[in-house]
C-alpha positions as CSV (number, residue, x, y, z in Angstrom):
1,M,0.1,0.1,0.1
2,M,1.2,3.3,-1.0
3,K,2.4,5.4,2.6
4,P,2.7,9.0,2.5
5,I,6.2,10.3,2.2
6,V,8.2,11.9,6.2
7,H,9.3,15.0,5.9
8,E,10.6,15.5,8.9
9,P,14.2,15.8,9.6
10,M,14.4,15.2,13.2
11,F,12.8,11.5,12.1
12,L,15.1,10.9,9.0
13,A,17.9,11.6,11.1
14,M,17.9,8.9,13.6
15,R,19.0,5.7,13.2
16,S,17.0,2.7,11.6
17,E,17.2,-0.5,13.0
18,P,17.9,-3.8,12.1
19,A,14.4,-5.3,9.3
20,T,13.3,-9.1,9.9
21,K,11.0,-11.1,8.5
22,E,8.5,-9.7,9.9
23,D,8.9,-6.4,7.6
24,L,8.3,-7.9,5.0
25,Q,4.9,-6.1,4.3
26,T,7.1,-2.4,5.1
27,A,9.2,-3.7,2.4
28,Q,6.1,-3.9,-0.1
29,D,4.8,-1.0,1.1
30,L,7.9,0.9,0.3
31,L,7.7,-0.5,-3.2
32,D,4.2,0.8,-3.7
33,T,5.4,3.9,-2.9
34,L,8.6,4.3,-5.0
35,I,6.4,2.4,-7.9
36,A,3.8,5.5,-7.2
37,H,6.5,8.5,-7.2
38,K,8.3,7.1,-10.1
39,D,8.5,10.0,-12.4
40,G,10.6,11.5,-10.1
41,C,12.1,9.4,-7.5
42,V,14.2,5.8,-8.5
43,G,15.0,4.6,-5.1
44,M,13.3,4.9,-1.7
45,A,14.4,4.4,2.1
46,A,11.7,2.3,5.1
47,N,12.1,6.0,6.9
48,M,10.6,8.1,4.0
49,I,7.5,6.1,4.8
50,G,7.9,6.8,8.6
51,V,9.5,3.2,9.6
52,R,12.7,3.1,11.4
53,K,14.2,-0.3,9.9
54,R,17.4,-0.5,7.3
55,I,15.6,-1.8,4.3
56,I,15.9,0.3,0.8
57,V,13.9,-0.3,-2.5
58,F,15.3,1.0,-5.9
59,D,15.1,0.8,-9.4
60,N,18.2,-1.5,-10.7
61,D,18.5,-0.8,-14.4
62,G,14.7,-1.2,-14.4
63,E,14.0,-4.2,-12.4
64,Y,13.1,-3.2,-8.7
65,L,15.6,-4.6,-6.0
66,T,14.0,-4.6,-2.6
67,M,17.3,-4.9,-0.3
68,F,16.4,-5.7,3.7
69,N,20.2,-4.3,5.9
70,P,22.3,-3.7,3.5
71,E,26.0,-2.4,4.0
72,I,28.7,-1.1,2.0
73,M,31.7,-3.1,2.4
74,R,34.2,-1.2,-0.2
75,C,33.9,1.9,-2.6
76,S,36.2,3.4,-4.9
77,G,36.4,6.2,-6.6
78,A,34.9,8.9,-5.0
79,Y,33.4,12.2,-6.5
80,E,31.4,15.3,-6.1
81,T,28.1,15.2,-7.2
82,E,25.1,16.8,-6.2
83,E,21.5,15.0,-5.5
84,S,17.6,15.6,-4.5
85,C,15.8,13.7,-1.9
86,L,11.8,13.1,-2.0
87,S,11.8,13.8,1.6
88,L,14.0,16.7,2.0
89,Q,12.8,20.1,0.7
90,G,15.0,22.9,-0.6
91,G,16.5,21.0,-4.3
92,A,19.7,19.7,-4.8
93,R,22.4,19.3,-2.2
94,K,25.7,18.8,-2.8
95,C,27.5,15.0,-1.7
96,K,30.4,13.0,-1.6
97,R,30.1,9.4,-3.8
98,F,31.8,6.7,-4.5
99,R,31.6,5.0,-8.4
100,V,32.1,1.6,-7.3
101,I,30.8,-0.4,-4.3
102,K,30.6,-3.4,-3.2
103,V,27.6,-4.3,-0.7
104,Q,26.4,-7.2,1.2
105,W,21.9,-7.2,1.9
106,Q,19.6,-9.7,3.0
107,D,16.7,-10.6,-0.2
108,A,13.5,-11.2,1.3
109,E,14.6,-15.0,2.5
110,F,16.9,-13.2,4.3
111,R,19.5,-14.4,2.5
112,T,22.8,-13.3,2.2
113,R,24.0,-11.5,-0.8
114,I,26.5,-9.6,-2.0
115,K,27.3,-7.9,-5.4
116,T,29.1,-4.7,-7.3
117,F,27.2,-1.7,-7.9
118,S,29.0,0.9,-10.1
119,D,27.9,4.2,-11.7
120,W,24.0,5.0,-11.3
121,Q,23.0,2.4,-9.3
122,A,26.0,3.0,-6.8
123,Q,24.8,6.5,-6.2
124,I,21.5,5.5,-5.1
125,I,22.4,2.6,-3.0
126,Q,24.8,4.5,-1.5
127,H,22.2,8.0,-0.5
128,E,19.2,5.1,0.3
129,I,21.9,3.9,2.5
130,D,22.5,7.2,4.1
131,H,18.9,7.8,4.8
132,C,19.2,3.8,7.0
133,N,21.8,5.9,8.8
134,G,20.2,8.8,9.4
135,V,22.4,10.7,7.4
136,L,20.8,13.4,5.6
137,I,22.4,15.2,2.2
């Protein structure tokens, strides 16, 4: 079910807690909300819909990918960029990102996955993991 977007910086700045199998409905709500906003949004974290759990969803080259408890294991190729965010008002903000990241996460069956992402997908994942960590751009 699509949920309203949270814009409260104090809430968004709080670290999210680990996701569990009991959070599968939150992941579905998050995906439904992202799809409803697909014209202006390519990724979301659960705190953007008011749930402080480590869950992200994003457009991974035309297919949506859900990650539970994502962690960046390695990164390289730092660069400066600008990003906006559906939950933050005021337009694009400068931030530092990495061109290549290696990520560990759990899928919907809570099996551990590890994959290297680059460029646009890497940037999206970093932005959403920042949300999980309470980091606002």
